[in-house]
C-alpha positions as CSV (number, residue, x, y, z in Angstrom):
1,X,25.0,15.8,15.1
2,X,24.0,15.5,18.3
3,X,21.1,16.8,20.6
4,X,23.9,19.1,21.9
5,X,24.4,20.7,18.2
6,X,20.3,21.3,17.8
7,X,21.2,25.2,19.1
8,X,23.7,25.7,16.2
9,X,21.1,24.7,13.5
10,X,19.0,27.7,12.0
11,X,16.1,26.2,9.8
12,X,18.2,27.1,6.6
13,X,21.0,24.5,8.3
14,X,17.8,21.9,8.8
15,X,16.6,22.1,5.4
16,X,20.2,21.8,3.7
17,X,20.7,18.9,6.2
18,X,17.5,17.4,4.8
19,X,18.5,18.2,1.3
20,X,21.3,15.4,1.7
21,X,18.7,13.1,1.8
22,X,15.3,14.3,0.3
23,X,14.7,15.5,-2.7
24,X,12.5,18.4,-3.4
25,X,9.3,19.1,-1.5
26,X,10.9,22.5,0.1
27,X,8.1,23.7,1.8
28,X,7.6,20.6,3.8
29,X,11.1,20.9,4.7
30,X,10.9,24.6,5.8
31,X,7.7,23.7,8.0
32,X,9.2,20.9,9.6
33,X,12.6,22.9,10.4
34,X,10.7,25.5,11.5
35,X,9.0,23.4,14.1
36,X,12.2,21.6,15.1
37,X,13.5,25.4,15.7
38,X,10.8,26.4,17.7
39,X,11.5,23.3,20.2
40,X,15.1,25.1,20.7
41,X,13.2,28.4,21.2
42,X,10.8,27.3,23.6
43,X,13.4,26.2,25.8
44,X,15.1,29.5,26.1
45,X,12.0,30.9,27.1
46,X,12.1,31.8,31.0
47,X,9.1,31.5,33.5
48,X,6.0,30.0,33.4
49,X,5.1,31.1,29.8
50,X,7.3,28.1,28.7
51,X,4.9,25.2,29.5
52,X,2.2,27.3,27.7
53,X,4.4,27.4,24.1
54,X,2.6,24.2,22.6
55,X,4.0,22.5,19.4
56,X,2.4,23.4,16.0
57,X,1.6,20.2,14.9
58,X,1.5,19.4,11.0
59,X,-0.4,17.6,8.3
60,X,1.4,16.4,4.8
61,X,-0.2,15.8,2.3
62,X,0.5,13.8,-0.8
63,X,1.0,10.8,-2.7
64,X,2.9,8.0,-1.3
65,X,6.3,7.5,-1.9
66,X,7.2,11.2,-2.0
67,X,9.0,12.0,1.0
68,X,6.5,12.1,3.9
69,X,8.1,9.7,6.4
70,X,11.6,10.0,5.4
71,X,11.5,14.0,6.4
72,X,9.9,13.2,9.6
73,X,12.3,10.3,10.3
74,X,15.4,12.5,9.2
75,X,14.1,15.3,11.3
76,X,14.1,13.0,14.1
77,X,17.7,11.6,13.4
78,X,19.0,15.2,13.4
79,X,17.8,16.1,16.4
80,X,18.4,12.9,18.6
81,X,14.8,12.8,19.1
82,X,12.8,10.0,19.9
83,X,10.7,9.1,17.0
84,X,8.1,6.3,16.3
85,X,5.6,5.7,13.4
86,X,2.1,4.6,13.8
87,X,-0.3,3.9,11.1
88,X,-3.5,5.8,12.2
89,X,-5.7,2.8,10.3
90,X,-4.2,0.6,12.5
91,X,-7.0,1.6,15.5
92,X,-9.8,0.6,13.1
93,X,-8.8,-3.0,13.0
94,X,-11.3,-5.6,14.6
95,X,-11.1,-5.8,18.2
96,X,-10.0,-1.9,18.4
97,X,-10.7,-0.5,21.7
98,X,-10.3,3.1,22.2
99,X,-7.4,3.7,25.1
100,X,-5.0,1.4,22.8
101,X,-4.3,4.9,21.1
102,X,-1.9,5.6,24.3
103,X,0.2,2.5,23.0
104,X,2.1,4.8,20.6
105,X,3.2,7.0,23.7
106,X,4.3,3.9,25.3
107,X,6.0,2.9,22.5
108,X,7.8,6.1,22.1
109,X,9.0,5.7,25.8
110,X,10.6,2.6,25.1
111,X,12.5,3.9,22.2
112,X,13.6,7.0,24.1
113,X,14.7,4.5,26.9
114,X,16.8,2.6,24.3
115,X,18.2,5.8,23.0
116,X,19.6,7.1,26.4
117,X,21.0,4.0,27.2
118,X,22.9,3.6,23.9
119,X,24.2,6.8,24.3
120,X,25.6,6.1,28.1
121,X,26.7,2.9,26.8
122,X,29.0,4.8,24.2
123,X,30.2,7.3,26.8
124,X,31.3,4.3,29.1
125,X,32.7,2.0,26.7
126,X,36.0,2.4,27.1
127,X,36.2,2.0,30.7
128,X,33.4,-1.1,30.4
129,X,36.0,-2.9,27.9
130,X,39.0,-2.2,30.4
131,X,37.1,-3.4,33.1
132,X,36.0,-6.6,30.7
133,X,39.6,-7.2,30.0
134,X,40.6,-7.5,33.9
135,X,37.5,-10.1,34.2
136,X,38.7,-12.2,31.7
137,X,42.2,-12.2,32.6
138,X,40.9,-13.6,36.0
139,X,39.0,-16.6,33.9
140,X,42.1,-17.4,31.8
141,X,44.7,-16.9,35.1
142,X,42.9,-17.0,38.5
143,X,44.7,-15.4,41.2
144,X,47.0,-17.7,43.0
145,X,46.2,-18.9,46.5
146,X,47.5,-17.3,49.5
147,X,49.2,-19.2,52.3
148,X,48.5,-19.1,55.9
149,X,51.0,-16.5,57.7
150,X,50.9,-18.0,61.4
151,X,53.9,-16.7,63.1
152,X,56.4,-17.0,60.9
153,X,57.3,-14.2,58.2
154,X,58.5,-16.5,55.5
155,X,54.9,-17.6,54.3
156,X,54.3,-13.6,53.7
157,X,57.6,-14.0,51.7
158,X,56.2,-16.6,50.0
159,X,53.2,-15.1,49.0
160,X,54.6,-11.6,47.7
161,X,56.5,-13.8,45.3
162,X,53.4,-15.5,44.2
163,X,52.3,-12.4,43.5
164,X,54.8,-10.8,41.7
165,X,55.0,-14.1,39.2
166,X,51.0,-13.6,38.8
167,X,51.5,-10.0,37.9
168,X,54.4,-11.0,35.5
169,X,52.0,-13.6,33.8
170,X,49.0,-11.4,34.0
171,X,50.7,-9.0,32.2
172,X,52.2,-10.7,29.3
173,X,48.6,-12.5,29.0
174,X,46.9,-8.8,28.8
175,X,49.4,-8.1,25.9
176,X,48.4,-11.5,24.0
177,X,44.8,-10.7,24.7
178,X,45.1,-7.1,23.4
179,X,46.8,-8.1,20.2
180,X,44.4,-10.8,19.2
181,X,47.0,-13.5,20.1
182,X,44.4,-15.4,21.9
183,X,41.3,-15.5,19.8
184,X,40.9,-19.1,18.8
185,X,41.0,-20.1,22.7
186,X,37.5,-20.6,24.4
187,X,36.3,-19.8,27.8
188,X,33.2,-20.2,30.0
189,X,31.5,-17.4,31.3
190,X,28.4,-16.5,33.3
191,X,25.6,-15.0,31.5
192,X,21.8,-13.9,32.6
193,X,19.1,-17.0,31.6
194,X,16.1,-15.1,30.4
195,X,13.8,-17.1,32.5
196,X,11.9,-14.3,34.4
197,X,7.9,-14.9,33.7
198,X,6.0,-11.7,32.3
199,X,2.6,-11.0,32.9
200,X,0.1,-9.4,31.1
201,X,-2.2,-6.6,32.6
202,X,-5.3,-5.9,30.9
203,X,-7.2,-2.6,31.4
204,X,-11.1,-2.4,32.6
205,X,-11.3,-0.8,29.1
206,X,-10.4,-3.3,27.1
207,X,-7.5,-4.9,25.2
208,X,-4.9,-2.1,26.4
209,X,-2.0,-4.2,27.9
210,X,1.1,-3.3,29.6
211,X,4.0,-6.1,29.8
212,X,5.5,-5.9,33.4
213,X,8.6,-8.2,33.7
214,X,8.1,-10.0,37.5
215,X,12.1,-9.3,37.9
216,X,11.5,-5.6,37.2
217,X,8.6,-5.8,40.0
218,X,9.9,-7.9,42.6
219,X,13.9,-6.5,42.1
220,X,16.0,-8.1,44.4
221,X,13.3,-10.7,45.6
222,X,14.0,-12.3,43.0
223,X,17.8,-12.6,41.9
224,X,19.0,-13.2,38.6
225,X,19.4,-16.3,37.6
226,X,23.1,-17.3,35.4
227,X,23.8,-20.0,33.0
228,X,27.2,-21.0,31.9
229,X,28.3,-20.6,28.4
230,X,31.4,-21.4,26.6
231,X,32.4,-19.0,23.9
232,X,35.7,-17.8,22.3
233,X,37.9,-15.0,23.4
234,X,36.4,-12.5,21.2
235,X,33.0,-13.1,22.0
236,X,33.5,-13.2,25.7
237,X,35.2,-10.2,25.8
238,X,31.7,-8.5,23.9
239,X,29.5,-10.1,26.6
240,X,31.6,-8.9,29.5
241,X,32.1,-5.5,27.9
242,X,28.1,-5.1,27.6
243,X,27.5,-6.7,31.2
244,X,30.5,-3.9,32.5
245,X,28.6,-1.2,30.9
246,X,25.2,-2.1,32.2
247,X,26.9,-2.1,35.8
248,X,28.2,1.7,35.2
249,X,25.5,2.9,33.6
250,X,22.2,4.5,36.2
251,X,19.4,3.6,34.9
252,X,17.1,5.5,37.2
253,X,19.2,8.4,35.5
254,X,18.8,6.5,31.9
255,X,15.1,6.7,33.0
256,X,14.6,10.6,33.7
257,X,16.6,11.7,30.6
258,X,14.4,9.6,28.7
259,X,11.0,10.7,29.6
260,X,12.5,14.4,29.7
261,X,13.9,13.8,25.9
262,X,10.4,12.1,24.9
263,X,8.4,15.0,26.9
264,X,10.1,17.9,25.1
265,X,11.2,16.6,22.0
266,X,9.7,13.4,21.1
267,X,8.1,13.1,17.5
268,X,4.9,10.9,16.6
269,X,4.6,9.9,13.1
270,X,0.8,9.3,12.0
271,X,0.6,7.8,9.0
272,X,-2.5,7.3,6.7
273,X,-4.5,9.8,9.1
274,X,-6.7,10.1,5.9
275,X,-7.8,6.8,6.4
276,X,-9.5,7.8,9.6
277,X,-11.5,10.7,8.1
278,X,-14.9,10.1,7.7
279,X,-17.1,11.7,5.0
280,X,-20.8,13.0,5.0
281,X,-22.0,9.5,6.1
282,X,-22.3,8.7,10.0
283,X,-22.8,4.8,9.7
284,X,-21.0,1.9,9.2
285,X,-17.1,2.2,9.3
286,X,-17.2,5.6,9.9
287,X,-18.5,5.5,13.2
288,X,-15.4,3.7,14.1
289,X,-13.1,6.2,12.1
290,X,-14.5,9.3,14.1
291,X,-14.3,7.3,17.6
292,X,-10.4,7.0,16.4
293,X,-9.9,10.9,16.0
294,X,-11.8,11.4,19.2
295,X,-9.5,9.2,21.2
296,X,-7.0,10.5,19.3
297,X,-8.0,13.9,20.0
298,X,-6.6,13.8,24.1
299,X,-3.2,12.8,23.1
300,X,-2.7,15.1,20.2
301,X,-4.0,17.8,22.6
302,X,-2.0,16.9,25.7
303,X,-3.1,14.4,28.2
304,X,-0.7,12.1,30.7
305,X,-0.1,8.7,29.6
306,X,0.7,5.8,32.1
307,X,3.9,3.9,31.2
308,X,5.9,1.4,33.4
309,X,8.3,4.3,33.5
310,X,6.2,7.0,35.1
311,X,3.6,9.1,34.1
312,X,4.4,10.9,30.7
313,X,2.8,14.2,29.7
314,X,2.0,14.7,25.8
315,X,1.5,18.4,25.6
316,X,5.1,19.0,24.1
317,X,5.2,16.1,21.9
318,X,5.1,17.1,18.2
319,X,2.8,15.3,16.2
320,X,3.4,15.0,12.7
321,X,0.7,13.8,10.5
322,X,0.2,12.2,7.0
323,X,-2.1,11.3,4.5
324,X,-2.8,10.9,0.6
325,X,-6.0,12.4,1.4
326,X,-7.2,10.9,-2.7
327,X,-10.8,10.7,-1.3
328,X,-11.0,11.8,2.0
329,X,-9.8,15.7,2.5
330,X,-8.3,17.2,5.9
331,X,-11.4,18.9,6.2
332,X,-13.2,15.7,6.9
333,X,-11.4,15.2,9.9
334,X,-13.6,16.4,12.8
335,X,-12.8,19.8,14.0
336,X,-11.2,19.5,17.0
337,X,-8.6,17.2,15.8
338,X,-8.0,19.7,12.6
339,X,-7.8,22.8,15.4
340,X,-5.0,20.4,16.7
341,X,-2.7,20.5,13.3
342,X,-3.0,23.9,12.4
343,X,0.1,23.4,9.7
344,X,-0.9,21.7,6.7
345,X,1.5,21.3,3.8
346,X,1.1,19.7,0.3
347,X,3.7,17.6,-1.1
348,X,3.7,17.3,-5.0
349,X,4.0,14.6,-7.4
350,X,7.6,13.7,-8.2
351,X,8.6,14.5,-11.8
352,X,10.9,12.9,-14.4
353,X,14.0,15.2,-12.8
354,X,13.0,14.7,-9.4
355,X,13.7,11.0,-10.1
356,X,17.2,11.6,-12.1
357,X,18.0,13.5,-8.7
358,X,16.9,10.8,-6.6
359,X,18.8,8.4,-8.3
360,X,22.3,9.8,-8.1
361,X,22.4,12.7,-5.6
362,X,21.3,11.6,-2.3
363,X,23.7,10.1,0.2
364,X,21.9,6.9,-0.1
365,X,21.0,7.5,-3.5
366,X,20.0,4.0,-5.1
367,X,22.2,4.0,-7.9
368,X,25.1,4.4,-4.9
369,X,23.6,1.3,-3.1
370,X,23.9,-0.9,-5.8
371,X,27.2,0.4,-7.0
372,X,28.2,-0.5,-3.3
373,X,26.7,-4.0,-3.6
374,X,28.4,-5.2,-6.5
375,X,31.6,-3.7,-5.3
376,X,31.4,-6.6,-3.0
377,X,32.0,-9.0,-5.9
378,X,34.8,-7.1,-7.2
379,X,32.9,-5.5,-9.8
380,X,32.4,-1.9,-10.7
381,X,29.1,-1.1,-11.6
382,X,28.6,2.6,-13.2
383,X,25.3,4.5,-15.1
384,X,25.8,6.8,-17.8
385,X,24.1,9.4,-17.6
386,X,21.7,8.8,-20.9
387,X,20.9,5.3,-18.5
388,X,19.9,7.4,-15.3
389,X,17.4,9.4,-17.6
390,X,15.9,6.4,-18.8
391,X,15.4,4.8,-15.7
392,X,13.7,8.0,-14.5
393,X,11.5,8.4,-17.7
394,X,10.4,4.8,-17.0
395,X,9.1,5.3,-13.5
396,X,7.2,8.5,-14.6
397,X,5.7,6.8,-17.3
398,X,4.5,4.1,-15.2
399,X,3.7,5.8,-12.0
400,X,1.3,7.6,-14.8
401,X,-0.2,4.6,-16.0
402,X,-0.7,2.7,-13.1
403,X,-0.9,3.8,-9.3
404,X,1.6,6.8,-8.6
405,X,3.9,5.4,-5.7
406,X,6.1,8.4,-6.5
407,X,9.8,7.1,-5.7
408,X,9.2,3.8,-4.5
409,X,8.7,2.9,-8.3
410,X,12.3,3.6,-8.7
411,X,13.1,0.0,-6.3
412,X,11.1,-2.0,-8.1
413,X,12.7,-0.9,-11.7
414,X,16.2,-1.0,-10.9
415,X,15.6,-4.3,-9.1
416,X,13.9,-5.5,-12.4
417,X,16.6,-3.9,-14.4
418,X,19.6,-5.6,-12.5
419,X,18.1,-9.1,-11.5
420,X,20.5,-11.1,-13.8
421,X,23.6,-9.1,-13.2
422,X,22.9,-9.6,-9.1
423,X,22.0,-13.3,-10.0
424,X,25.3,-13.9,-12.2
425,X,27.7,-11.2,-10.0
426,X,30.3,-13.9,-9.3
427,X,30.7,-15.0,-12.8
428,X,30.3,-11.2,-14.5
429,X,33.4,-9.2,-15.6
430,X,34.8,-6.8,-13.2
431,X,33.6,-3.4,-14.9
432,X,30.0,-3.2,-15.6
433,X,28.5,0.2,-17.6
434,X,24.9,0.5,-17.8
435,X,23.7,2.7,-20.7
436,X,20.2,4.2,-21.9
437,X,20.0,1.6,-24.6
438,X,20.6,-1.5,-22.3
439,X,17.9,-0.1,-20.2
440,X,15.4,0.7,-22.8
441,X,16.1,-2.7,-24.5
442,X,15.4,-4.5,-20.8
443,X,12.1,-3.1,-19.7
444,X,10.6,-2.4,-23.0
445,X,8.6,-5.7,-23.3
446,X,7.6,-5.4,-19.7
447,X,6.6,-1.4,-20.1
448,X,4.7,-2.1,-23.3
449,X,2.7,-5.4,-22.1
450,X,0.3,-3.7,-19.9
451,X,-0.7,-6.9,-17.9
452,X,3.4,-7.7,-17.3
453,X,3.6,-3.8,-16.3
454,X,0.9,-4.0,-13.4
455,X,2.5,-7.5,-12.0
456,X,6.2,-6.5,-12.5
457,X,6.7,-2.7,-12.4
């Protein structure tokens, strides 16, 4: 679903779309669905009041592997919104300088530019391909030289004959090219040589940096250097199509649309926000953590960030924070930052039944993924219901005995369970059926041995 379809998506339909990929966590889905729908509602409000309506930022609270990041990522795809994930704890690393928190907005703008550029390229792809074919034909069969007419009419007739013959030959080559009959030939084409120097500009505040390409800075004063490359016809057609698509795209329009999209529908996912929550102590690393919170505050609250594409207002960017909050609590965040995340949603731990659904129901379910992988070896891989339950029970048991890493435990169990089959796949039979007995027998020694369980699962 594209951005133009957003007005047709009710909160219920948004939740249904998320259900295709994420099991459970209904409360979290409801909250993000409302937040997404409110963005469309704000766009319908007329007058100055529209700018006064701020997004309700969300904190997702729950252990790792329960779907916090996936909910946000799928939501962004659903709305065709620029999306960036940032670990809040990275701002507490050695060498941290406050204003670096603005880098996440610059990353969001870069993603928005690429997203809009790809959409524009797809829109002009057909025309770009036609022009690329014509350029390729010019290389394969250059136009004939034109004779000087002077005072005689015969050279003109001669030129007309050459032109007619040339067009017939060109037409034949075009048909061969489109049918793939020339794919084994090679041609020499011009491609840009990426030799433009890039300099780093450092802010007075510290190590914040913004890369500036001198080619972009001086434009036509530094013309692009080209280099010759000999490639086969299919690759040449791909390269020339990309070049023609770039010519058909107005980059100023791309930048303006991307900035508008970032400012009105961009989503920043702040992971591990609990790692910058300071408790009662006010010394050592806690001071640094509180400093990060204070530097995050203006960005979340609404400020203007300088990027190489222009000034970006963060007032209407949706911030979704997440954290396990095993040690710290949301109330350990500074009050000002708490106030900027008014919606708090707790995500529950996953049960055995949840694991069963996760393994088989979503469109990207693990069992479907492994079946597709084995299908490339002409092997039909199937799992009985008992096998799926056995895998789910093992995941629940290991999570209860070791660190609870949620659905990610299924990846370790599935890879361990199918390791021998994946290795020996080219020599195996065409049909393999995984049973519950096979699962329990294969994982028995690992699950029962505490040391093995810790290191393998």
